[in-house]
C-alpha positions in Angstrom: -2.2 -9.2 1.7 0.0 -10.7 -1.0 1.8 -9.0 -3.9 3.2 -11.0 -6.8 5.3 -8.9 -9.2 6.5 -10.4 -12.4 7.0 -7.2 -14.5 7.1 -3.5 -13.8 3.8 -1.7 -14.5 3.2 2.0 -14.9 -0.5 2.8 -15.6 -3.0 5.5 -14.7 -6.7 4.9 -14.0 -9.8 6.9 -13.3 -10.6 6.9 -9.6 -14.3 7.5 -10.5 -14.7 4.0 -11.9 -12.5 2.3 -9.2 -14.6 3.8 -6.5 -17.7 2.3 -8.1 -15.9 -1.1 -8.3 -15.2 -0.9 -4.6 -18.9 -0.7 -3.8 -19.1 -4.4 -4.5 -16.7 -5.2 -1.6 -19.6 -6.1 0.7 -20.2 -9.2 -1.6 -16.8 -10.8 -0.8 -14.1 -11.2 1.8 -11.3 -10.9 -0.7 -10.4 -9.0 -3.9 -7.8 -9.6 -6.5 -6.3 -6.8 -8.6 -4.4 -7.8 -11.7 -2.3 -5.3 -13.7 -0.4 -5.6 -16.9 0.8 -3.1 -19.5 -0.9 -5.2 -22.2 -4.4 -5.7 -20.7 -6.9 -3.6 -18.7 -7.0 -3.6 -14.9 -8.9 -6.6 -13.5 -10.7 -6.3 -10.2 -12.1 -9.7 -9.1 -14.2 -10.5 -6.1 -14.5 -14.1 -5.1 -18.1 -15.2 -4.4 -19.7 -18.4 -3.1 -19.7 -21.7 -5.1 -16.5 -20.9 -7.0 -18.1 -17.9 -8.7 -16.7 -14.4 -9.1 -17.5 -10.8 -10.0 -15.1 -9.2 -12.3 -14.6 -5.6 -13.4 -12.2 -4.4 -16.1 -10.9 -0.9 -16.6 -8.6 0.4 -19.3 -5.8 2.8 -18.4 -6.4 6.6 -18.6 -3.8 9.2 -19.5 -3.5 12.0 -17.0 -5.2 10.2 -14.0 -3.6 10.0 -10.6 -0.5 7.8 -10.3 -0.8 4.0 -10.0 1.0 4.0 -6.7 -1.5 6.4 -5.1 -4.3 4.3 -6.5 -3.0 1.1 -5.1 -2.4 2.7 -1.7 -6.0 4.0 -1.7 -7.5 0.6 -2.6 -5.4 -1.3 -0.1 -6.3 1.1 2.7 -10.0 0.9 1.7 -10.0 -2.9 2.0 -7.9 -3.0 5.1 -10.4 -0.8 6.8 -13.2 -3.1 5.8 -11.2 -6.3 7.0 -11.1 -7.7 3.5 -8.3 -9.8 2.0 -6.4 -8.0 -0.8 -4.3 -9.8 -3.4 -2.5 -7.7 -6.0 -1.0 -9.4 -9.1 1.2 -7.6 -11.6 
């Protein structure tokens, strides 16, 4: 797992949609999460032949904290022996 932090980020997202994004984890051995205050969350799965599957999700007001979300996602992928790369 690698975490690259270039700016502080404080966002909230709906777990309902993120859980759906996680269902694609069987398609790839790695996932990249990109976060920024200016753009939606990007969840990217690397696929064969330099292709990828990307999901975007806009922040939601009143959802669970970003820290809890990241811990949940990292634990989910660690349990499935996937590579996780988080980019801020």
